[in-house]
C-alpha positions in Angstrom: -25.8 10.4 -70.3 -21.8 9.4 -71.1 -20.6 5.9 -70.1 -17.6 5.5 -67.9 -16.3 2.8 -65.6 -18.2 2.6 -62.4 -15.9 3.0 -59.4 -16.7 1.5 -56.1 -19.4 -1.0 -55.1 -22.9 0.3 -55.3 -23.8 -1.6 -52.1 -21.1 -0.1 -50.1 -21.3 2.6 -47.5 -22.1 6.2 -48.4 -19.4 8.8 -48.9 -18.5 10.6 -45.8 -19.5 14.2 -45.9 -17.5 16.9 -44.1 -19.3 19.7 -42.4 -19.2 22.7 -44.7 -21.0 25.9 -45.1 -24.4 26.3 -46.8 -24.4 25.8 -50.6 -27.2 28.3 -51.4 -29.2 31.1 -49.9 -32.9 31.6 -50.0 -35.6 29.6 -48.3 -34.7 26.9 -45.8 -38.2 25.4 -45.7 -41.1 24.9 -48.1 -43.3 26.2 -45.3 -40.9 29.0 -44.5 -40.5 27.8 -41.0 -38.6 24.5 -41.0 -35.4 23.9 -39.1 -32.8 21.2 -39.7 -33.6 18.1 -37.8 -30.9 16.6 -35.5 -30.3 12.9 -35.0 -28.1 9.9 -35.6 -29.6 8.6 -38.8 -32.8 6.5 -38.5 -35.6 5.9 -40.9 -37.9 4.5 -38.1 -40.0 7.6 -38.1 -40.5 7.4 -41.8 -39.0 9.2 -44.8 -40.4 12.0 -47.0 -39.2 12.0 -50.6 -39.2 15.1 -52.7 -39.0 15.3 -56.5 -38.3 17.9 -59.1 -40.9 19.2 -61.6 -40.3 16.8 -64.5 -41.4 13.3 -65.3 -38.2 11.3 -64.8 -37.5 12.7 -61.3 -41.1 11.9 -60.3 -40.7 8.3 -61.5 -37.4 8.0 -59.6 -39.0 9.4 -56.5 -41.7 6.7 -56.6 -39.1 4.0 -57.3 -37.3 5.1 -54.2 -40.6 4.9 -52.3 -41.4 1.4 -53.7 -38.1 -0.1 -52.6 -38.1 1.6 -49.2 -41.6 0.5 -48.5 -40.6 -3.1 -49.4 -37.8 -2.7 -46.8 -40.3 -1.7 -44.1 -39.9 2.0 -44.2 -42.9 4.3 -44.0 -42.7 6.7 -47.0 -44.4 9.9 -48.1 -43.7 11.3 -51.6 -44.0 15.0 -52.3 -43.8 15.2 -56.1 -43.3 18.1 -58.4 -41.9 20.5 -55.9 -39.8 22.5 -58.3 -36.2 22.9 -59.1 -32.9 22.1 -57.3 -32.9 25.6 -56.0 -36.0 24.7 -54.0 -35.4 21.1 -53.2 -31.9 21.3 -51.7 -32.8 24.0 -49.1 -36.0 22.0 -48.4 -33.9 18.9 -47.7 -31.6 20.9 -45.4 -34.6 22.4 -43.6 -36.4 19.1 -42.9 -39.4 19.4 -45.2 -38.1 16.4 -47.2 -35.5 13.8 -46.3 -34.4 12.3 -49.6 -34.4 13.2 -53.3 -33.2 11.7 -56.6 -30.3 13.7 -58.0 -27.9 13.7 -60.9 -24.2 13.7 -60.2 -22.9 16.4 -62.5 -25.8 18.7 -62.2 -25.7 18.6 -58.4 -22.0 19.2 -58.4 -22.2 22.2 -60.6 -25.0 23.6 -58.4 -22.9 23.2 -55.3 -19.5 24.1 -56.9 -20.0 25.9 -60.2 -16.3 25.9 -61.0 -15.8 22.1 -60.4 -13.9 20.4 -63.1 -14.6 16.7 -62.3 -16.4 14.9 -65.1 -15.8 11.2 -64.3 -18.3 9.5 -62.0 -15.8 8.5 -59.3 -14.2 11.9 -59.2 -17.5 13.6 -59.1 -18.6 11.5 -56.2 -15.5 12.5 -54.3 -16.1 16.2 -55.2 -19.7 16.0 -54.1 -18.5 14.8 -50.7 -16.4 17.9 -50.3 -19.0 20.3 -51.7 -22.1 19.2 -49.9 -23.2 21.2 -46.9 -23.3 19.8 -43.4 -26.1 17.3 -42.7 -26.4 16.0 -46.3 -24.7 13.1 -48.0 -24.9 11.3 -51.4 -25.3 7.5 -51.4 -23.6 5.3 -54.0 -24.6 6.2 -57.5 -26.5 3.8 -59.8 -26.0 2.5 -63.3 -28.7 4.6 -64.9 -27.8 8.1 -66.1 -29.5 11.0 -67.8 -27.6 14.0 -69.0 -28.6 17.4 -70.4 -28.5 17.6 -74.2 -28.8 20.4 -76.6 -30.8 19.4 -79.7 -31.9 20.8 -83.0 -34.2 19.6 -85.7 -32.6 17.7 -88.6 -33.6 20.6 -90.8 -31.9 23.2 -88.6 -28.8 21.1 -88.4 -28.6 21.0 -92.2 -29.4 24.7 -92.6 -26.7 25.9 -90.3 -24.2 23.0 -90.5 -24.6 22.0 -86.8 -23.1 18.9 -85.5 -21.5 20.1 -82.2 -22.0 22.8 -79.6 -18.9 24.5 -81.1 -20.8 25.1 -84.3 -23.4 27.3 -82.6 -20.8 30.1 -82.2 -20.6 30.4 -86.0 -24.2 31.8 -85.8 -24.0 34.0 -82.8 -27.0 36.4 -82.5 -29.1 34.3 -84.9 -30.4 31.3 -83.0 -33.1 31.1 -80.3 -32.7 28.6 -77.4 -35.6 27.2 -75.4 -35.1 25.6 -71.9 -36.3 25.7 -68.3 -35.8 29.2 -66.8 -32.9 28.1 -64.6 -30.8 27.0 -67.6 -30.3 30.7 -68.4 -28.0 31.1 -65.4 -26.5 27.6 -65.1 -23.0 26.5 -66.1 -24.5 23.5 -68.0 -26.6 26.0 -69.9 -26.3 29.5 -71.3 -23.5 30.5 -69.0 -21.3 27.5 -69.9 -22.1 27.6 -73.6 -20.8 31.2 -73.7 -17.7 30.6 -71.4 -16.7 27.3 -73.0 -17.8 27.6 -76.6 -18.3 31.3 -77.1 -22.0 30.9 -78.0 -24.3 33.9 -77.8 -28.0 33.4 -78.6 -30.4 35.8 -80.2 -33.0 35.0 -77.5 -33.6 32.8 -74.5 -37.2 31.4 -74.2 -38.2 30.2 -70.7 -40.1 27.0 -71.2 -39.8 23.7 -69.3 -37.4 20.8 -68.6 -37.5 18.5 -71.6 -41.3 18.8 -71.5 -44.2 19.5 -73.8 -43.5 23.3 -74.0 -39.9 23.1 -75.1 -40.4 20.1 -77.4 -43.5 21.8 -78.9 -41.5 24.9 -79.6 -38.7 23.0 -81.3 -41.2 21.2 -83.5 -42.9 24.4 -84.5 -39.7 26.3 -85.1 -40.3 28.8 -82.3 -36.9 27.8 -81.0 -33.8 26.6 -82.9 -32.1 24.9 -80.0 -33.7 23.0 -77.1 -32.3 21.8 -73.8 -33.5 18.2 -73.4 -32.6 15.1 -71.4 -31.0 12.2 -73.2 -33.5 9.7 -71.8 -36.3 11.6 -73.7 -37.7 9.2 -76.2 -38.9 12.1 -78.5 -35.3 12.7 -79.5 -35.2 9.5 -81.5 -38.9 9.6 -82.4 -38.6 13.1 -84.0 -35.1 12.4 -85.5 -33.6 15.4 -83.6 -29.9 16.0 -83.7 -28.1 16.0 -80.3 -25.1 18.3 -80.7 -21.9 16.7 -79.6 -19.9 18.2 -76.7 -16.2 18.1 -77.7 -15.0 20.2 -74.8 -17.0 18.2 -72.2 -19.1 21.0 -70.9 -21.8 18.5 -69.8 -20.6 16.1 -67.1 -21.7 12.5 -66.5 -25.1 12.3 -64.8 -25.5 9.0 -63.0 -28.6 8.9 -60.7 -27.5 9.4 -57.1 -29.7 9.6 -54.0 -29.2 12.8 -51.9 -30.3 12.3 -48.4 -30.2 14.0 -45.0 -27.9 12.4 -42.5 -30.8 12.1 -40.1 -32.4 9.4 -42.2 -29.5 7.6 -43.7 -29.5 4.3 -41.9 -28.4 0.9 -43.2 -32.0 -0.1 -44.2 -32.2 2.9 -46.5 -28.7 2.5 -47.9 -29.3 -1.2 -48.8 -32.7 -0.6 -50.4 -31.5 2.2 -52.6 -28.3 0.4 -53.5 -30.4 -2.6 -54.8 -32.3 -0.2 -57.0 -29.2 1.5 -58.2 -27.6 -1.8 -59.1 -30.7 -2.9 -61.1 -32.1 0.2 -62.9 -30.4 0.8 -66.3 -30.5 3.8 -68.6 -32.6 2.0 -71.1 -35.1 0.9 -68.5 -35.4 4.4 -67.1 -36.0 5.7 -70.7 -38.8 3.2 -71.1 -40.4 4.2 -67.8 -40.3 7.9 -68.9 -42.0 6.8 -72.2 -44.8 5.0 -70.3 -45.6 8.2 -68.4 -45.1 10.8 -71.2 -46.5 8.8 -74.2 -48.9 6.2 -72.6 -50.1 8.7 -70.0 -49.6 6.3 -67.1 -49.3 7.5 -63.6 -45.6 7.8 -62.4 -46.4 5.9 -59.2 -48.1 3.0 -61.0 -45.1 2.8 -63.5 -42.6 2.8 -60.6 -44.5 0.2 -58.6 -44.8 -2.1 -61.6 -41.1 -1.9 -62.3 -40.2 -2.6 -58.7 -42.4 -5.7 -58.6 -41.2 -6.9 -62.0 -37.6 -6.8 -60.9 -38.0 -8.3 -57.5 -37.5 -5.0 -55.6 -40.9 -5.0 -54.0 -43.7 -7.4 -53.3 
């Protein structure tokens, strides 16, 4: 979640992606048998959207589905598939065709040593880092970054206002986050490399979900990895630690799609959504699912209709 000048028109053509080597090992199919589909880019046979295992990404997946259906595309949504480490290989393998991504997080997954932090520079870096067969479409206005938060009481007790302050208490504090944060640059690895932070313990919980937030409230963890669109940050008066050395890059929402499905119908529909959805609106949609217990698909469909993106 940082705000910077948007570069390039959202409704323009997608960034060209050079053919490069695979970004990650492991499975290439959710069914352990998929192969990369060939083709010239057509959505006529339909599109399968995959989403990660947290509320916001599911909402975004259903938003993609709503605007694509309105454009006449047959859509299937496979929600809650897991982390990026599962989703990207699945996209390459043909099990899914499209997924909602976050610029900075995707770039660090593909190129851990990447230094770009501004949206336009990250978009260009993604074009170079993406493996053959995949491309990112123009990014939208809405963004959602990682954040490291503490309770107001913990902030006062340890004098915490920034990530740099954590290093003053090395070996004393417990961090809670999704399991993958332990090995990610925007996570334990980067906090040590950039700020010299060493935690007493890492507790594997979830992605800005009920487990990590519950642990923060109870005092079972001192620091929690959350998302800045999480409405509980303000509701619980938690302190988001500042990032003076810019460890956490900008995280505008960006569609990651297989070349085989990236035709003009898809590009235009997703560009309309990207040029409409704001960070504040996305935060409110998350609240409706997490607090009001509404279904992510119903929330997405209602938003698309309200904003003239679907019938």
